[in-house]
LOMI-283547 format. One record per residue: x, y, z of N, C-alpha, C, O, CB in turn; residue in one letter. Coordinates in nm, 3 decimals, m for minus. Glycine has a CB too. Example, Ala and Ser with C-alpha at 12.3 -4.5 7.8 and 13.67 -1.06 7.14 Angstrom:
<sites>
SITE       n.u       n.v       n.w      ca.u      ca.v      ca.w       c.u       c.v       c.w       o.u       o.v       o.w      cb.u      cb.v      cb.w   res
SITE     1.319    m0.569     0.780     1.230    m0.450     0.780     1.320    m0.330     0.780     1.424    m0.332     0.846     1.131    m0.447     0.905     A
SITE     1.285    m0.225     0.708     1.367    m0.106     0.714     1.290     0.003     0.787     1.341     0.114     0.804     1.408    m0.060     0.572     S
</sites>
This chain:
<sites>
SITE       n.u       n.v       n.w      ca.u      ca.v      ca.w       c.u       c.v       c.w       o.u       o.v       o.w      cb.u      cb.v      cb.w   res
SITE    m0.336    m1.251    m0.022    m0.228    m1.253    m0.116    m0.107    m1.307    m0.055    m0.074    m1.276     0.059    m0.203    m1.120    m0.169     M
SITE    m0.032    m1.394    m0.136     0.072    m1.485    m0.085     0.197    m1.380    m0.075     0.203    m1.271    m0.131     0.100    m1.623    m0.190     S
SITE     0.283    m1.433    m0.001     0.422    m1.360     0.009     0.531    m1.453     0.043     0.515    m1.565     0.091     0.422    m1.246     0.119     L
SITE     0.648    m1.393     0.012     0.773    m1.459     0.051     0.842    m1.389     0.151     0.862    m1.270     0.130     0.861    m1.476    m0.059     I
SITE     0.887    m1.442     0.264     0.969    m1.379     0.370     1.121    m1.406     0.333     1.164    m1.520     0.316     0.931    m1.441     0.518     W
SITE     1.192    m1.299     0.324     1.342    m1.298     0.295     1.400    m1.226     0.398     1.353    m1.121     0.443     1.382    m1.237     0.159     M
SITE     1.525    m1.292     0.447     1.612    m1.227     0.549     1.717    m1.142     0.497     1.796    m1.182     0.411     1.674    m1.324     0.633     E
SITE     1.719    m1.012     0.552     1.818    m0.913     0.507     1.891    m0.891     0.624     1.836    m0.889     0.734     1.762    m0.782     0.448     D
SITE     2.021    m0.872     0.607     2.125    m0.842     0.723     2.095    m0.724     0.809     2.115    m0.723     0.930     2.264    m0.817     0.666     A
SITE     2.043    m0.617     0.736     2.001    m0.479     0.826     1.860    m0.501     0.868     1.830    m0.485     0.986     2.010    m0.325     0.736     Q
SITE     1.766    m0.537     0.776     1.625    m0.527     0.814     1.565    m0.644     0.885     1.458    m0.636     0.944     1.548    m0.504     0.698     A
SITE     1.640    m0.757     0.877     1.580    m0.880     0.944     1.484    m0.941     0.846     1.495    m0.910     0.728     1.505    m0.846     1.084     G
SITE     1.394    m1.020     0.884     1.286    m1.079     0.790     1.191    m0.984     0.745     1.127    m0.917     0.825     1.210    m1.188     0.852     W
SITE     1.176    m0.974     0.624     1.090    m0.872     0.555     0.994    m0.957     0.453     1.040    m1.042     0.377     1.188    m0.756     0.472     T
SITE     0.865    m0.928     0.458     0.777    m0.984     0.357     0.772    m0.925     0.217     0.770    m0.802     0.205     0.649    m0.980     0.407     P
SITE     0.769    m1.000     0.117     0.757    m0.940    m0.019     0.620    m1.008    m0.068     0.603    m1.129    m0.066     0.895    m0.974    m0.122     H
SITE     0.535    m0.926    m0.107     0.407    m0.972    m0.174     0.444    m1.027    m0.310     0.529    m0.975    m0.382     0.298    m0.853    m0.189     Q
SITE     0.369    m1.144    m0.341     0.382    m1.199    m0.480     0.275    m1.151    m0.563     0.165    m1.207    m0.562     0.381    m1.348    m0.482     L
SITE     0.303    m1.038    m0.646     0.191    m0.969    m0.710     0.207    m1.026    m0.855     0.106    m1.020    m0.925     0.198    m0.799    m0.699     T
SITE     0.322    m1.082    m0.910     0.321    m1.143    m1.044     0.288    m1.287    m1.032     0.265    m1.343    m0.924     0.455    m1.125    m1.115     A
SITE     0.287    m1.346    m1.151     0.259    m1.485    m1.146     0.371    m1.584    m1.150     0.351    m1.704    m1.130     0.175    m1.513    m1.248     R
SITE     0.493    m1.533    m1.178     0.614    m1.612    m1.189     0.733    m1.542    m1.134     0.750    m1.427    m1.173     0.639    m1.650    m1.329     R
SITE     0.821    m1.594    m1.047     0.943    m1.547    m1.008     1.051    m1.655    m1.015     1.022    m1.774    m1.027     0.931    m1.490    m0.875     Y
SITE     1.173    m1.611    m1.007     1.292    m1.687    m1.004     1.343    m1.687    m0.857     1.344    m1.579    m0.798     1.398    m1.629    m1.103     R
SITE     1.379    m1.787    m0.801     1.439    m1.802    m0.663     1.571    m1.859    m0.683     1.592    m1.943    m0.770     1.355    m1.894    m0.566     L
SITE     1.661    m1.815    m0.603     1.798    m1.880    m0.604     1.863    m1.833    m0.461     1.801    m1.764    m0.380     1.894    m1.828    m0.744     S
SITE     1.984    m1.875    m0.443     2.055    m1.830    m0.328     2.083    m1.689    m0.320     2.120    m1.633    m0.217     2.173    m1.898    m0.317     A
SITE     2.064    m1.623    m0.450     2.093    m1.480    m0.455     1.960    m1.408    m0.427     1.969    m1.290    m0.392     2.157    m1.438    m0.597     Q
SITE     1.857    m1.454    m0.436     1.723    m1.385    m0.407     1.620    m1.422    m0.485     1.625    m1.527    m0.549     1.728    m1.248    m0.419     G
SITE     1.506    m1.333    m0.488     1.376    m1.345    m0.555     1.377    m1.237    m0.657     1.402    m1.119    m0.629     1.253    m1.332    m0.456     L
SITE     1.348    m1.282    m0.785     1.332    m1.182    m0.895     1.217    m1.218    m0.970     1.194    m1.336    m0.996     1.452    m1.173    m0.987     V
SITE     1.126    m1.106    m1.017     1.023    m1.136    m1.087     1.059    m1.191    m1.235     1.157    m1.144    m1.292     0.942    m1.019    m1.087     E
SITE     0.989    m1.277    m1.287     1.017    m1.349    m1.422     0.909    m1.329    m1.505     0.796    m1.360    m1.466     1.041    m1.499    m1.411     A
SITE     0.931    m1.272    m1.639     0.809    m1.271    m1.732     0.762    m1.404    m1.754     0.836    m1.502    m1.750     0.838    m1.209    m1.867     P
SITE     0.632    m1.408    m1.778     0.561    m1.538    m1.802     0.625    m1.622    m1.919     0.631    m1.745    m1.911     0.408    m1.509    m1.836     A
SITE     0.673    m1.550    m2.032     0.729    m1.627    m2.137     0.881    m1.634    m2.128     0.947    m1.647    m2.231     0.687    m1.571    m2.268     D
SITE     0.939    m1.624    m2.007     1.087    m1.642    m1.990     1.130    m1.784    m2.009     1.071    m1.881    m1.962     1.132    m1.596    m1.851     A
SITE     1.234    m1.789    m2.080     1.290    m1.921    m2.101     1.368    m1.968    m1.965     1.414    m1.888    m1.884     1.390    m1.916    m2.230     E
SITE     1.375    m2.098    m1.955     1.440    m2.142    m1.826     1.598    m2.118    m1.853     1.647    m2.122    m1.965     1.401    m2.308    m1.788     P
SITE     1.668    m2.095    m1.739     1.801    m2.074    m1.748     1.877    m2.201    m1.770     1.837    m2.309    m1.727     1.846    m2.005    m1.633     D
SITE     1.990    m2.184    m1.840     2.068    m2.315    m1.860     2.135    m2.367    m1.729     2.109    m2.318    m1.619     2.181    m2.295    m1.970     G
SITE     2.216    m2.459    m1.746     2.274    m2.532    m1.626     2.394    m2.456    m1.555     2.438    m2.496    m1.447     2.325    m2.675    m1.673     P
SITE     2.442    m2.350    m1.617     2.548    m2.283    m1.561     2.489    m2.183    m1.419     2.558    m2.144    m1.324     2.618    m2.192    m1.690     Q
SITE     2.359    m2.162    m1.440     2.309    m2.090    m1.330     2.165    m2.151    m1.292     2.058    m2.109    m1.335     2.304    m1.935    m1.367     Q
SITE     2.184    m2.257    m1.204     2.049    m2.321    m1.169     1.965    m2.225    m1.072     2.013    m2.163    m0.978     2.074    m2.468    m1.094     P
SITE     1.839    m2.224    m1.110     1.741    m2.143    m1.032     1.618    m2.230    m1.016     1.609    m2.339    m1.072     1.704    m2.003    m1.105     E
SITE     1.528    m2.183    m0.943     1.393    m2.245    m0.927     1.293    m2.135    m0.968     1.311    m2.014    m0.960     1.366    m2.298    m0.773     A
SITE     1.185    m2.198    m1.013     1.066    m2.097    m1.048     0.958    m2.115    m0.948     0.925    m2.225    m0.904     1.001    m2.122    m1.198     S
SITE     0.910    m2.010    m0.917     0.798    m2.000    m0.830     0.675    m1.950    m0.907     0.663    m1.833    m0.941     0.831    m1.909    m0.713     L
SITE     0.580    m2.053    m0.934     0.473    m2.011    m1.015     0.324    m2.025    m0.963     0.292    m2.113    m0.884     0.486    m2.083    m1.133     C
SITE     0.234    m1.929    m1.015     0.108    m1.932    m0.957     0.012    m1.989    m1.052     0.021    m1.966    m1.172     0.067    m1.800    m0.913     C
SITE    m0.080    m2.062    m1.001    m0.202    m2.105    m1.092    m0.295    m1.985    m1.112    m0.255    m1.873    m1.081    m0.289    m2.230    m1.024     G
SITE    m0.423    m2.007    m1.166    m0.518    m1.909    m1.185    m0.630    m1.925    m1.093    m0.630    m2.020    m1.015    m0.561    m1.906    m1.319     S
SITE    m0.723    m1.845    m1.096    m0.842    m1.840    m1.018    m0.830    m1.771    m0.890    m0.728    m1.710    m0.857    m0.889    m1.969    m0.996     G
SITE    m0.939    m1.782    m0.816    m0.961    m1.713    m0.682    m0.861    m1.773    m0.577    m0.794    m1.705    m0.500    m1.116    m1.734    m0.631     D
SITE    m0.861    m1.913    m0.587    m0.799    m1.983    m0.473    m0.658    m2.033    m0.551    m0.629    m2.152    m0.554    m0.905    m2.117    m0.406     A
SITE    m0.585    m1.946    m0.604    m0.462    m1.971    m0.680    m0.355    m2.039    m0.583    m0.339    m2.000    m0.468    m0.406    m1.831    m0.742     A
SITE    m0.287    m2.141    m0.639    m0.200    m2.217    m0.565    m0.067    m2.178    m0.622    m0.060    m2.135    m0.737    m0.231    m2.369    m0.570     R
SITE     0.047    m2.192    m0.538     0.173    m2.161    m0.582     0.261    m2.292    m0.584     0.247    m2.377    m0.496     0.231    m2.050    m0.495     W
SITE     0.340    m2.304    m0.675     0.422    m2.431    m0.704     0.571    m2.382    m0.714     0.597    m2.279    m0.777     0.373    m2.511    m0.849     A
SITE     0.664    m2.452    m0.655     0.806    m2.443    m0.669     0.856    m2.548    m0.767     0.839    m2.667    m0.739     0.874    m2.456    m0.535     L
SITE     0.918    m2.509    m0.884     0.969    m2.597    m0.987     1.127    m2.582    m0.993     1.177    m2.470    m1.000     0.901    m2.561    m1.128     L
SITE     1.196    m2.684    m0.989     1.338    m2.677    m0.978     1.396    m2.806    m1.016     1.345    m2.912    m0.980     1.381    m2.640    m0.842     A
SITE     1.509    m2.797    m1.094     1.595    m2.917    m1.137     1.673    m2.952    m1.001     1.690    m2.870    m0.910     1.706    m2.879    m1.273     A
SITE     1.714    m3.078    m1.000     1.786    m3.123    m0.886     1.911    m3.039    m0.858     1.941    m3.012    m0.742     1.821    m3.267    m0.904     P
SITE     1.988    m2.995    m0.962     2.108    m2.919    m0.950     2.084    m2.784    m0.890     2.180    m2.721    m0.846     2.172    m2.905    m1.080     E
SITE     1.954    m2.731    m0.884     1.924    m2.608    m0.824     1.947    m2.599    m0.674     1.946    m2.493    m0.612     1.791    m2.577    m0.852     A
SITE     1.966    m2.718    m0.621     1.983    m2.710    m0.478     1.872    m2.688    m0.390     1.897    m2.655    m0.274     2.069    m2.617    m0.451     G
SITE     1.750    m2.700    m0.428     1.630    m2.660    m0.360     1.574    m2.759    m0.266     1.560    m2.876    m0.300     1.532    m2.628    m0.452     A
SITE     1.538    m2.709    m0.135     1.473    m2.792    m0.042     1.347    m2.729     0.010     1.336    m2.606     0.012     1.563    m2.825     0.067     M
SITE     1.256    m2.806     0.051     1.126    m2.744     0.091     1.114    m2.826     0.230     1.097    m2.948     0.233     0.989    m2.766    m0.027     V
SITE     1.124    m2.745     0.346     1.098    m2.811     0.484     1.215    m2.911     0.509     1.194    m3.009     0.580     0.949    m2.894     0.487     N
SITE     1.324    m2.894     0.460     1.447    m2.979     0.473     1.454    m3.096     0.379     1.552    m3.170     0.382     1.457    m3.032     0.612     G
SITE     1.347    m3.118     0.291     1.351    m3.226     0.199     1.383    m3.180     0.061     1.317    m3.091     0.007     1.224    m3.300     0.201     T
SITE     1.492    m3.244    m0.002     1.527    m3.202    m0.127     1.412    m3.214    m0.243     1.333    m3.308    m0.242     1.647    m3.279    m0.160     P
SITE     1.408    m3.125    m0.331     1.308    m3.115    m0.435     1.342    m3.221    m0.546     1.380    m3.183    m0.657     1.304    m2.966    m0.493     L
SITE     1.328    m3.345    m0.518     1.381    m3.460    m0.605     1.300    m3.467    m0.740     1.356    m3.486    m0.848     1.368    m3.603    m0.526     C
SITE     1.172    m3.451    m0.726     1.086    m3.478    m0.844     1.063    m3.363    m0.924     0.999    m3.377    m1.029     0.959    m3.530    m0.806     V
SITE     1.113    m3.238    m0.886     1.115    m3.115    m0.964     1.001    m3.023    m0.935     1.001    m2.910    m0.985     1.116    m3.147    m1.108     G
SITE     0.899    m3.063    m0.855     0.778    m2.975    m0.835     0.734    m3.001    m0.700     0.743    m3.114    m0.652     0.660    m3.001    m0.936     I
SITE     0.681    m2.887    m0.627     0.620    m2.905    m0.509     0.509    m2.795    m0.484     0.539    m2.677    m0.495     0.722    m2.907    m0.405     R
SITE     0.391    m2.830    m0.453     0.285    m2.737    m0.426     0.325    m2.673    m0.292     0.366    m2.747    m0.202     0.140    m2.808    m0.421     V
SITE     0.315    m2.533    m0.270     0.350    m2.477    m0.166     0.232    m2.455    m0.059     0.116    m2.432    m0.092     0.410    m2.364    m0.208     L
SITE     0.271    m2.465     0.062     0.164    m2.446     0.184     0.217    m2.341     0.273     0.337    m2.316     0.277     0.140    m2.585     0.277     H
SITE     0.125    m2.275     0.349     0.160    m2.182     0.435     0.272    m2.216     0.523     0.273    m2.328     0.575     0.056    m2.148     0.504     D
SITE     0.376    m2.124     0.549     0.490    m2.133     0.628     0.587    m2.234     0.591     0.664    m2.279     0.676     0.452    m2.153     0.756     R
SITE     0.590    m2.276     0.462     0.684    m2.363     0.412     0.812    m2.299     0.408     0.821    m2.184     0.365     0.648    m2.412     0.285     D
SITE     0.924    m2.367     0.453     1.062    m2.317     0.444     1.131    m2.362     0.313     1.135    m2.481     0.281     1.144    m2.365     0.566     E
SITE     1.183    m2.267     0.240     1.253    m2.297     0.114     1.395    m2.269     0.125     1.426    m2.154     0.157     1.197    m2.221     0.000     L
SITE     1.487    m2.356     0.104     1.621    m2.339     0.115     1.698    m2.357    m0.019     1.678    m2.463    m0.079     1.667    m2.429     0.214     V
SITE     1.780    m2.269    m0.072     1.867    m2.287    m0.196     2.010    m2.283    m0.151     2.055    m2.203    m0.069     1.840    m2.173    m0.309     F
SITE     2.080    m2.384    m0.216     2.220    m2.385    m0.187     2.288    m2.298    m0.322     2.237    m2.298    m0.434     2.277    m2.555    m0.168     R
SITE     2.390    m2.239    m0.292     2.455    m2.162    m0.392     2.537    m2.261    m0.474     2.586    m2.359    m0.418     2.543    m2.048    m0.330     S
SITE     2.551    m2.238    m0.599     2.629    m2.323    m0.693     2.769    m2.346    m0.630     2.840    m2.253    m0.592     2.642    m2.253    m0.838     P
SITE     2.807    m2.488    m0.619     2.933    m2.524    m0.570     2.922    m2.544    m0.414     3.024    m2.575    m0.352     3.037    m2.416    m0.610     G
SITE     2.794    m2.526    m0.346     2.778    m2.556    m0.219     2.844    m2.454    m0.122     2.873    m2.491    m0.008     2.826    m2.686    m0.201     G
SITE     2.868    m2.333    m0.160     2.945    m2.227    m0.084     2.856    m2.163     0.015     2.903    m2.081     0.093     3.005    m2.116    m0.178     S
SITE     2.729    m2.194     0.019     2.633    m2.117     0.098     2.494    m2.151     0.065     2.471    m2.222    m0.033     2.653    m1.972     0.079     G
SITE     2.389    m2.101     0.145     2.257    m2.116     0.120     2.175    m1.994     0.159     2.223    m1.902     0.226     2.211    m2.234     0.187     S
SITE     2.050    m1.995     0.117     1.957    m1.888     0.165     1.831    m1.931     0.190     1.778    m2.005     0.107     1.946    m1.782     0.076     R
SITE     1.767    m1.896     0.295     1.630    m1.944     0.326     1.520    m1.850     0.297     1.543    m1.729     0.305     1.621    m1.977     0.465     R
SITE     1.416    m1.889     0.267     1.300    m1.803     0.251     1.191    m1.879     0.313     1.207    m1.996     0.349     1.270    m1.765     0.102     F
SITE     1.072    m1.812     0.327     0.951    m1.871     0.383     0.839    m1.832     0.297     0.831    m1.716     0.260     0.927    m1.827     0.527     Y
SITE     0.750    m1.919     0.262     0.628    m1.891     0.192     0.503    m1.865     0.289     0.485    m1.941     0.385     0.599    m2.010     0.097     F
SITE     0.433    m1.778     0.269     0.310    m1.761     0.346     0.209    m1.709     0.272     0.234    m1.633     0.178     0.326    m1.679     0.458     S
SITE     0.065    m1.749     0.310    m0.049    m1.703     0.249    m0.115    m1.603     0.332    m0.229    m1.568     0.301    m0.136    m1.810     0.218     V
SITE    m0.056    m1.550     0.437    m0.127    m1.459     0.527    m0.113    m1.322     0.466    m0.015    m1.287     0.401    m0.071    m1.464     0.675     E
SITE    m0.220    m1.244     0.491    m0.224    m1.100     0.444    m0.261    m1.021     0.559    m0.295    m1.078     0.663    m0.325    m1.074     0.326     S
SITE    m0.258    m0.889     0.550    m0.299    m0.796     0.658    m0.428    m0.751     0.643    m0.469    m0.749     0.526    m0.216    m0.683     0.670     V
SITE    m0.513    m0.708     0.742    m0.634    m0.647     0.714    m0.636    m0.513     0.643    m0.547    m0.430     0.667    m0.699    m0.635     0.830     A
SITE    m0.727    m0.490     0.562    m0.727    m0.361     0.496    m0.877    m0.336     0.449    m0.949    m0.425     0.403    m0.620    m0.359     0.370     R
SITE    m0.914    m0.207     0.467    m1.038    m0.179     0.418    m1.040    m0.160     0.275    m0.954    m0.090     0.222    m1.090    m0.071     0.482     V
SITE    m1.143    m0.225     0.200    m1.143    m0.214     0.059    m1.280    m0.234     0.006    m1.359    m0.299     0.075    m1.050    m0.309    m0.001     E
SITE    m1.318    m0.188    m0.107    m1.465    m0.205    m0.153    m1.510    m0.345    m0.164    m1.440    m0.428    m0.222    m1.487    m0.141    m0.289     P
SITE    m1.623    m0.375    m0.112    m1.676    m0.516    m0.116    m1.690    m0.559    m0.274    m1.754    m0.492    m0.355    m1.828    m0.523    m0.036     F
SITE    m1.626    m0.671    m0.304    m1.636    m0.688    m0.454    m1.745    m0.768    m0.503    m1.756    m0.796    m0.622    m1.518    m0.745    m0.506     P
SITE    m1.831    m0.809    m0.406    m1.953    m0.892    m0.458    m2.042    m0.821    m0.550    m2.052    m0.699    m0.548    m2.040    m0.940    m0.344     G
SITE    m2.102    m0.890    m0.625    m2.189    m0.835    m0.743    m2.338    m0.832    m0.691    m2.420    m0.760    m0.748    m2.176    m0.935    m0.885     E
SITE    m2.369    m0.904    m0.591    m2.516    m0.899    m0.541    m2.511    m0.884    m0.382    m2.407    m0.882    m0.316    m2.602    m1.043    m0.586     S
SITE    m2.614    m0.875    m0.340    m2.632    m0.857    m0.187    m2.663    m0.986    m0.122    m2.741    m0.995    m0.028    m2.748    m0.755    m0.152     D
SITE    m2.597    m1.094    m0.179    m2.634    m1.221    m0.115    m2.544    m1.253     0.019    m2.580    m1.338     0.100    m2.616    m1.338    m0.224     A
SITE    m2.431    m1.181     0.035    m2.343    m1.217     0.145    m2.377    m1.124     0.269    m2.395    m1.003     0.257    m2.188    m1.203     0.100     T
SITE    m2.385    m1.190     0.380    m2.414    m1.135     0.498    m2.305    m1.109     0.597    m2.221    m1.197     0.614    m2.503    m1.211     0.552     T
SITE    m2.295    m0.985     0.669    m2.188    m0.957     0.756    m2.206    m1.038     0.882    m2.316    m1.033     0.936    m2.179    m0.809     0.785     C
SITE    m2.106    m1.116     0.937    m2.138    m1.191     1.049    m2.144    m1.117     1.178    m2.174    m1.178     1.281    m2.047    m1.294     1.060     P
SITE    m2.119    m0.995     1.179    m2.122    m0.916     1.300    m2.266    m0.851     1.305    m2.336    m0.872     1.405    m2.002    m0.804     1.300     R
SITE    m2.310    m0.778     1.209    m2.438    m0.702     1.221    m2.552    m0.770     1.144    m2.667    m0.726     1.154    m2.419    m0.555     1.168     C
SITE    m2.523    m0.879     1.065    m2.621    m0.966     1.007    m2.689    m0.888     0.882    m2.787    m0.935     0.825    m2.729    m1.009     1.121     R
SITE    m2.633    m0.775     0.849    m2.689    m0.699     0.725    m2.614    m0.745     0.604    m2.497    m0.782     0.613    m2.674    m0.537     0.739     K
SITE    m2.680    m0.742     0.492    m2.628    m0.772     0.357    m2.533    m0.672     0.308    m2.547    m0.554     0.341    m2.738    m0.783     0.260     K
SITE    m2.434    m0.712     0.228    m2.335    m0.626     0.175    m2.397    m0.578     0.055    m2.482    m0.650     0.002    m2.201    m0.690     0.151     F
SITE    m2.363    m0.462     0.002    m2.379    m0.402    m0.142    m2.237    m0.396    m0.202    m2.136    m0.383    m0.134    m2.448    m0.247    m0.141     K
SITE    m2.240    m0.407    m0.333    m2.122    m0.399    m0.415    m2.050    m0.258    m0.386    m2.119    m0.156    m0.398    m2.163    m0.417    m0.572     H
SITE    m1.921    m0.247    m0.350    m1.859    m0.127    m0.337    m1.848    m0.072    m0.194    m1.764     0.013    m0.164    m1.926    m0.039    m0.420     G
SITE    m1.937    m0.124    m0.109    m1.931    m0.084     0.037    m1.791    m0.110     0.105    m1.730    m0.214     0.081    m2.042    m0.164     0.117     Q
SITE    m1.745    m0.020     0.183    m1.617    m0.026     0.254    m1.625    m0.162     0.335    m1.723    m0.180     0.408    m1.593     0.108     0.352     P
SITE    m1.533    m0.252     0.324    m1.530    m0.383     0.400    m1.405    m0.427     0.423    m1.312    m0.377     0.360    m1.598    m0.489     0.337     A
SITE    m1.387    m0.525     0.515    m1.259    m0.591     0.550    m1.274    m0.744     0.540    m1.357    m0.806     0.605    m1.214    m0.551     0.694     V
SITE    m1.185    m0.802     0.451    m1.193    m0.950     0.452    m1.092    m1.003     0.560    m0.973    m0.972     0.559    m1.161    m1.012     0.304     R
SITE    m1.152    m1.086     0.653    m1.045    m1.148     0.735    m0.932    m1.191     0.685    m0.948    m1.272     0.594    m1.085    m1.246     0.794     C
SITE    m0.807    m1.161     0.715    m0.678    m1.197     0.672    m0.640    m1.338     0.688    m0.557    m1.393     0.616    m0.588    m1.121     0.736     P
SITE    m0.709    m1.400     0.795    m0.666    m1.536     0.831    m0.693    m1.630     0.721    m0.810    m1.643     0.683    m0.733    m1.585     0.955     N
SITE    m0.595    m1.700     0.664    m0.619    m1.800     0.531    m0.726    m1.889     0.558    m0.794    m1.925     0.462    m0.492    m1.894     0.491     P
SITE    m0.754    m1.935     0.679    m0.857    m2.036     0.710    m0.993    m1.966     0.733    m1.090    m2.040     0.752    m0.816    m2.121     0.838     K
SITE    m1.011    m1.840     0.735    m1.134    m1.779     0.755    m1.178    m1.699     0.639    m1.258    m1.755     0.565    m1.129    m1.698     0.871     C
SITE    m1.141    m1.577     0.610    m1.174    m1.495     0.494    m1.305    m1.442     0.485    m1.352    m1.409     0.376    m1.155    m1.565     0.380     G
SITE    m1.376    m1.428     0.605    m1.511    m1.387     0.615    m1.507    m1.227     0.601    m1.422    m1.159     0.659    m1.578    m1.439     0.755     V
SITE    m1.601    m1.178     0.523    m1.613    m1.037     0.515    m1.680    m0.965     0.627    m1.766    m1.025     0.690    m1.680    m1.007     0.401     W
SITE    m1.648    m0.839     0.659    m1.716    m0.767     0.767    m1.737    m0.617     0.709    m1.654    m0.571     0.631    m1.625    m0.772     0.911     H
SITE    m1.837    m0.550     0.745    m1.856    m0.409     0.715    m1.750    m0.327     0.788    m1.701    m0.370     0.892    m1.998    m0.362     0.754     H
SITE    m1.712    m0.205     0.733    m1.628    m0.122     0.792    m1.661     0.023     0.755    m1.590     0.095     0.685    m1.494    m0.160     0.759     Q
SITE    m1.773     0.055     0.806    m1.820     0.196     0.774    m1.866     0.256     0.909    m1.983     0.252     0.947    m1.944     0.197     0.663     M
SITE    m1.766     0.310     0.976    m1.794     0.370     1.122    m1.890     0.485     1.095    m1.984     0.496     1.173    m1.651     0.428     1.205     P
SITE    m1.880     0.572     0.994    m1.969     0.682     0.987    m2.111     0.646     0.957    m2.200     0.730     0.965    m1.922     0.775     0.890     E
SITE    m2.132     0.528     0.923    m2.277     0.495     0.900    m2.313     0.390     1.015    m2.412     0.318     0.997    m2.303     0.432     0.743     E
SITE    m2.245     0.378     1.124    m2.272     0.297     1.235    m2.240     0.140     1.216    m2.289     0.053     1.288    m2.416     0.319     1.270     G
SITE    m2.153     0.116     1.109    m2.125    m0.035     1.103    m1.973    m0.047     1.088    m1.920    m0.080     0.982    m2.204    m0.110     0.975     L
SITE    m1.906    m0.018     1.204    m1.770    m0.053     1.204    m1.747    m0.211     1.246    m1.681    m0.241     1.345    m1.698     0.045     1.302     P
SITE    m1.801    m0.296     1.170    m1.818    m0.430     1.213    m1.683    m0.499     1.229    m1.670    m0.585     1.316    m1.906    m0.505     1.116     C
SITE    m1.585    m0.465     1.151    m1.446    m0.529     1.166    m1.384    m0.486     1.296    m1.338    m0.573     1.371    m1.348    m0.489     1.045     W
SITE    m1.379    m0.368     1.325    m1.308    m0.319     1.447    m1.400    m0.311     1.578    m1.356    m0.274     1.687    m1.250    m0.176     1.415     T
SITE    m1.530    m0.351     1.555    m1.615    m0.347     1.663    m1.569    m0.426     1.785    m1.584    m0.379     1.898    m1.742    m0.391     1.621     Y
SITE    m1.514    m0.542     1.765    m1.465    m0.627     1.871    m1.306    m0.645     1.847    m1.248    m0.593     1.752    m1.545    m0.772     1.871     A
SITE    m1.249    m0.720     1.938    m1.100    m0.732     1.933    m1.067    m0.856     1.825    m0.958    m0.869     1.769    m1.038    m0.765     2.094     Q
SITE    m1.164    m0.931     1.808    m1.132    m1.051     1.699    m1.248    m1.048     1.595    m1.351    m0.982     1.607    m1.127    m1.213     1.774     T
SITE    m1.216    m1.128     1.496    m1.309    m1.139     1.391    m1.427    m1.220     1.440    m1.414    m1.306     1.527    m1.246    m1.200     1.269     C
SITE    m1.538    m1.193     1.386    m1.664    m1.251     1.429    m1.673    m1.403     1.409    m1.754    m1.473     1.470    m1.777    m1.184     1.355     A
SITE    m1.578    m1.455     1.314    m1.578    m1.595     1.295    m1.456    m1.686     1.321    m1.456    m1.806     1.292    m1.612    m1.613     1.172     A
SITE    m1.347    m1.617     1.380    m1.218    m1.673     1.407    m1.135    m1.584     1.516    m1.183    m1.475     1.546    m1.142    m1.684     1.271     C
SITE    m1.027    m1.621     1.569    m0.955    m1.560     1.659    m0.864    m1.443     1.607    m0.785    m1.385     1.681    m0.883    m1.657     1.721     P
SITE    m0.881    m1.411     1.470    m0.797    m1.312     1.419    m0.811    m1.172     1.475    m0.923    m1.122     1.476    m0.817    m1.309     1.282     Q
SITE    m0.708    m1.105     1.523    m0.728    m0.968     1.577    m0.788    m0.871     1.476    m0.767    m0.887     1.356    m0.596    m0.913     1.626     P
SITE    m0.861    m0.771     1.521    m0.925    m0.684     1.424    m0.852    m0.547     1.417    m0.902    m0.460     1.345    m1.074    m0.666     1.461     T
SITE    m0.744    m0.523     1.483    m0.681    m0.407     1.475    m0.616    m0.387     1.325    m0.541    m0.472     1.277    m0.578    m0.403     1.588     A
SITE    m0.654    m0.267     1.256    m0.604    m0.246     1.125    m0.470    m0.226     1.119    m0.422    m0.234     1.006    m0.664    m0.144     1.064     T
SITE    m0.388    m0.200     1.217    m0.247    m0.185     1.219    m0.169    m0.303     1.285    m0.053    m0.289     1.325    m0.218    m0.059     1.289     D
SITE    m0.235    m0.414     1.294    m0.194    m0.537     1.367    m0.071    m0.598     1.282     0.019    m0.656     1.344    m0.325    m0.647     1.381     A
SITE    m0.067    m0.588     1.158     0.052    m0.640     1.083     0.024    m0.792     1.071    m0.089    m0.839     1.085     0.197    m0.608     1.160     G
SITE     0.134    m0.868     1.045     0.117    m1.025     1.025     0.130    m1.085     1.164     0.201    m1.038     1.254     0.235    m1.095     0.920     Y
SITE     0.054    m1.193     1.172     0.053    m1.258     1.292     0.171    m1.364     1.312     0.206    m1.403     1.423    m0.077    m1.319     1.304     L
SITE     0.224    m1.405     1.200     0.342    m1.498     1.196     0.445    m1.439     1.112     0.425    m1.386     1.002     0.306    m1.639     1.142     W
SITE     0.570    m1.453     1.178     0.676    m1.415     1.102     0.796    m1.528     1.111     0.785    m1.607     1.204     0.720    m1.273     1.151     T
SITE     0.887    m1.539     1.038     0.991    m1.633     1.064     1.077    m1.623     1.178     1.148    m1.716     1.216     1.067    m1.635     0.962     P
SITE     1.071    m1.493     1.242     1.157    m1.463     1.361     1.099    m1.548     1.483     1.169    m1.565     1.584     1.157    m1.300     1.394     E
SITE     0.978    m1.596     1.473     0.938    m1.683     1.580     0.980    m1.821     1.581     0.949    m1.896     1.673     0.806    m1.684     1.585     E
SITE     1.057    m1.861     1.471     1.113    m1.995     1.465     1.240    m2.009     1.551     1.299    m2.117     1.557     1.144    m2.032     1.320     L
</sites>
C-alpha cells in the first residue's frame, strides 16, 4: 500500500496510508477528495494525487503550474508526473510565503493476513509447501519483492519469522520492524 510521509512539528515525519483513490495536496496538507470532485478554481491552487486501478496501481500527481508543485526539485511544468518510491513533493504556498514537503513511498509493513490466492499454485520459498486460500501468510513488504511466506507457528510453519530476513530478499522479518525507510534519514 502506498503512503505519504508528512512532517508534523510535534510528531516529526509520520506516514499516512493512501486508502482512497484521490487526494488533494497543497502547502496546507493532504485531504481525501471524492472521485467526482470538481477541480478548485485559481484562487486556491492545489494538486491532485490520483491512483490508477488494478493490482499494480500507479499514483500520479496532477497540478497546474500555479499550484507551485515540484517533484524531486523539478517544477511540475507539464501538469502530470507518475510517482516513484521516495519521491519528494514540495508545494509552495500561494504568494510564495512558504512551502511544505511530502514524500511518496510504496513501502508497507509486514502483517499476517489470509493468503488471497484462489488456488494452491503458489509455493512458499521457505518451506516449499503450497499455499491454500485463507491460510495465515505474510507478503514481503519490500516493493521489489512481494513474495508470500506461510506464518502458521501453531502448525509448524512460521516461515516468515523463521529467519531474520525474507527468503527472497534482505527484508527483515520482525513483524514489529516498522518501515525500513523514513524521510528522517535524508
